[in-house]
MARTILUM-534555 format. One line per 8 residues: for each residue x, y, z of C-alpha. Coordinates in steps of 0.02 Angstrom, whole numbers, plus 50000, padded with zeros to 5 digits. Example, Ala and Ser with C-alpha at 12.3 -4.5 7.8 and 13.67 -1.06 7.14 Angstrom:
<sites>
50615,49775,50390 | 50684,49947,50357
</sites>
This chain:
<sites>
54752,54953,56458 | 54665,55001,56621 | 54713,54946,56798 | 54594,54798,56798 | 54666,54732,56635 | 54841,54762,56702 | 54807,54654,56855 | 54739,54518,56741
54897,54526,56635 | 55020,54527,56780 | 55170,54414,56740 | 55108,54403,56560 | 55183,54474,56401 | 55121,54646,56349 | 55155,54768,56206 | 55250,54929,56242
55209,55073,56124 | 55289,55240,56166 | 55238,55313,55996 | 55422,55328,55948 | 55410,55214,55797 | 55469,55053,55883 | 55363,54924,55975 | 55428,54807,56109
55361,54654,56200 | 55396,54630,56383 | 55340,54539,56540 | 55231,54643,56657 | 55318,54621,56825 | 55225,54745,56932 | 55072,54858,56928 | 55112,55021,57019
54961,55117,57083 | 54970,55280,57181 | 54824,55387,57243 | 54762,55515,57116 | 54894,55464,56989 | 54885,55358,56831 | 54948,55182,56855 | 55119,55129,56793
55189,54959,56748 | 55362,54888,56777 | 55408,54783,56625 | 55554,54670,56582 | 55599,54688,56397 | 55591,54523,56301 | 55573,54557,56114 | 55573,54689,55978
55405,54689,55888 | 55432,54829,55764 | 55579,54941,55717 | 55543,55120,55666 | 55658,55234,55567 | 55762,55291,55715 | 55904,55393,55641 | 56042,55494,55723
56100,55665,55660 | 56213,55583,55531 | 56065,55485,55462 | 56129,55319,55529 | 56001,55196,55600 | 56021,55181,55788 | 55992,55022,55891 | 55829,54995,55987
55804,55103,56140 | 55796,54951,56255 | 55896,54790,56269 | 55850,54614,56318 | 55814,54602,56504 | 55800,54790,56536 | 55675,54827,56675 | 55583,54990,56641
55431,55081,56712 | 55304,55138,56583 | 55142,55238,56597 | 54993,55122,56591 | 54926,55201,56431 | 55084,55143,56341 | 55049,54959,56380 | 54923,54842,56299
54888,54654,56303 | 54987,54545,56182 | 54875,54459,56052 | 54872,54269,56060 | 54919,54267,55875 | 55092,54339,55913 | 55226,54223,55842 | 55350,54200,55985
55531,54226,55927 | 55675,54118,55988 | 55764,54265,56069 | 55778,54455,56077 | 55907,54453,55936 | 55795,54344,55828 | 55650,54466,55854 | 55764,54613,55811
55820,54529,55649 | 55640,54485,55603 | 55584,54665,55631 | 55720,54730,55515 | 55679,54597,55385 | 55496,54651,55390 | 55547,54831,55352 | 55658,54772,55208
55514,54667,55140 | 55405,54823,55135 | 55543,54919,55046 | 55566,54783,54914 | 55378,54775,54887 | 55375,54964,54858 | 55520,54946,54736 | 55428,54806,54645
55271,54912,54625 | 55374,55058,54560 | 55462,54942,54437 | 55293,54877,54374 | 55233,55056,54347 | 55396,55103,54261 | 55383,54955,54142 | 55202,54997,54104
55254,55170,54047 | 55401,55102,53947 | 55288,54975,53861 | 55164,55114,53821 | 55303,55221,53746 | 55356,55075,53637 | 55176,55039,53587 | 55147,55220,53536
55319,55227,53450 | 55375,55369,53562 | 55525,55286,53645 | 55647,55347,53511 | 55607,55527,53560 | 55679,55506,53735 | 55857,55561,53770 | 55935,55392,53808
56097,55467,53873 | 56004,55574,54001 | 55902,55422,54050 | 56062,55325,54081 | 56135,55464,54187 | 55977,55474,54292 | 55990,55288,54330 | 56134,55325,54448
56114,55380,54629 | 56249,55501,54685 | 56325,55487,54859 | 56447,55594,54956 | 56593,55501,55036 | 56620,55530,55224 | 56719,55454,55366 | 56644,55437,55541
56774,55371,55660 | 56830,55204,55591 | 56677,55191,55479 | 56667,55245,55297 | 56497,55302,55236 | 56405,55359,55081 | 56264,55486,55104 | 56140,55530,54965
56040,55690,54937 | 55900,55626,55050 | 56031,55597,55187 | 56009,55409,55174 | 56168,55328,55237 | 56254,55175,55165 | 56392,55093,55268 | 56531,55035,55153
56583,54889,55266 | 56556,54727,55167 | 56462,54824,55033 | 56447,54716,54874 | 56393,54850,54750 | 56486,54905,54595 | 56529,55090,54609 | 56568,55226,54483
56683,55374,54515 | 56783,55504,54423 | 56972,55498,54436 | 57067,55634,54341 | 56907,55671,54243 | 56899,55488,54190 | 56749,55378,54229 | 56801,55222,54327
56702,55068,54383 | 56753,54957,54528 | 56719,54895,54704 | 56752,54949,54882 | 56908,54862,54949 | 56906,54926,55130 | 56989,55059,55238 | 56916,55198,55130
56993,55130,54969 | 56903,55084,54807 | 56983,54969,54677 | 56943,54979,54492 | 56917,54826,54382 | 57094,54852,54318 | 57167,54853,54494 | 57191,55041,54511
57163,55105,54689 | 57062,55262,54726 | 57053,55346,54897 | 56919,55482,54894 | 56924,55632,55009 | 56774,55685,55114 | 56634,55753,55007 | 56691,55668,54846
56549,55596,54741 | 56525,55409,54718 | 56387,55338,54605 | 56285,55176,54617 | 56174,55115,54475 | 55995,55104,54541 | 55975,54938,54452 | 56084,54856,54585
55946,54881,54715 | 55814,54793,54610 | 55759,54614,54654 | 55787,54552,54475 | 55966,54617,54469 | 55999,54535,54638 | 55923,54371,54575 | 56034,54371,54420
56188,54400,54527 | 56138,54258,54643 | 56129,54132,54500 | 56288,54037,54459 | 56359,54086,54287 | 56304,53923,54204 | 56129,53939,54276 | 56115,54120,54218
56175,54069,54045 | 56041,53934,54041 | 55906,54062,54085 | 55968,54184,53953 | 55979,54053,53814 | 55799,54001,53849 | 55740,54182,53850 | 55813,54198,53675
55705,54050,53621 | 55555,54158,53667 | 55630,54313,53583 | 55659,54392,53753 | 55801,54478,53845 | 55819,54541,54023 | 55755,54710,53963 | 55584,54632,53932
55553,54593,54116 | 55397,54678,54186 | 55384,54595,54358 | 55496,54495,54475 | 55448,54411,54638 | 55614,54361,54719 | 55563,54248,54864 | 55743,54186,54886
55798,54363,54929 | 55660,54376,55060 | 55711,54208,55136 | 55893,54262,55145 | 55845,54425,55230 | 55736,54338,55359 | 55855,54193,55394 | 55960,54184,55552
56085,54043,55535 | 55978,53949,55410 | 56080,53840,55291 | 55951,53779,55166 | 55823,53872,55061 | 55685,53812,54945 | 55549,53902,54851 | 55489,53979,54689
55525,54146,54605 | 55401,54216,54478 | 55464,54313,54328 | 55351,54396,54200 | 55416,54454,54030 | 55329,54549,53891 | 55380,54580,53711 | 55295,54612,53544
55268,54423,53533 | 55167,54419,53695 | 55189,54374,53878 | 55297,54237,53954 | 55290,54177,54135 | 55444,54094,54209 | 55430,53995,54370 | 55603,53978,54446
55605,53832,54568 | 55762,53839,54675 | 55850,53743,54813 | 56006,53804,54903 | 56107,53712,55037 | 56253,53811,55106 | 56405,53715,55169 | 56573,53768,55241
56679,53617,55194 | 56613,53580,55019 | 56536,53673,54873 | 56358,53733,54902 | 56218,53626,54829 | 56126,53727,54697 | 55968,53674,54605 | 55876,53785,54480
55729,53736,54370 | 55657,53864,54249 | 55481,53827,54186 | 55431,53937,54038 | 55250,53963,53985 | 55197,54085,53849 | 55023,54155,53823 | 55016,54056,53660
55036,53892,53753 | 55220,53860,53717 | 55306,53774,53864 | 55483,53720,53905 | 55587,53672,54057 | 55773,53693,54090 | 55863,53626,54243 | 56030,53665,54323
56104,53558,54463 | 56272,53617,54529 | 56393,53574,54387 | 56268,53472,54286 | 56145,53555,54167 | 55998,53479,54073 | 55954,53569,53912 | 55776,53633,53878
55639,53505,53851
</sites>
């Protein structure tokens, strides 16, 4: 943005791009011009537009460089007009949350594409009758991501081989560890302590290895965990009617997960998930229509309708409403 444009955008919102990975939006308060020097602009920070991968030495994501209301001088070549199409957030915090949600959406899309490619290869192996030649045990072992356990102040962290950091606070994953050469499964209880499914406590020392099954990061696994037990049972019983299991999934679009990631205080959710399955009998598309209303005083309202359509024209519908289930039609 040149000086003339800057004067035209005085007291207007502009984009700040310092080429550090993050973009900000701020109000141009002042255009500073000095003889024989590039112009500068004084800007009041209003919103986060984009969050880059800003990591500290421990691999932990650091907060944005600027806060709401900060007044900073920037070189003029770092400022540009804000497009009229910009969707104005409610607040700085809302914009920060939206920027993070956008990054997570990109990550889940990448995971989805990788899952599609993986299933294409698996289907090809089955088609060519080569799948029995694979070492299934090695395949199972490779499905786990290994992390090293560390403590940083009052925080307990897991760090993988790529130095990606996972904060254990409120972490819902199931973990695997070795205790006295015995494989144990369980969850993180807090204060650096893991608890097995049998109630046995395990306190790892720094550098000990903890494993997470990669499946737990996949949208389909997350969707299955989100369903209430009766609703999941309804889905599974209908899959059996089409000679399918969860292993036959080839694509999952989990729109509920995206809504939850992008929500800030939202209490109700409504939409459709798309699930595609493939077996020797053919392809089956499942449209999962859902409604969720979260309440503090009473049980959450849950509505699930699964619409099955096969490539041979077979159709069926199964509905779950809180504690009342309608069988397939």
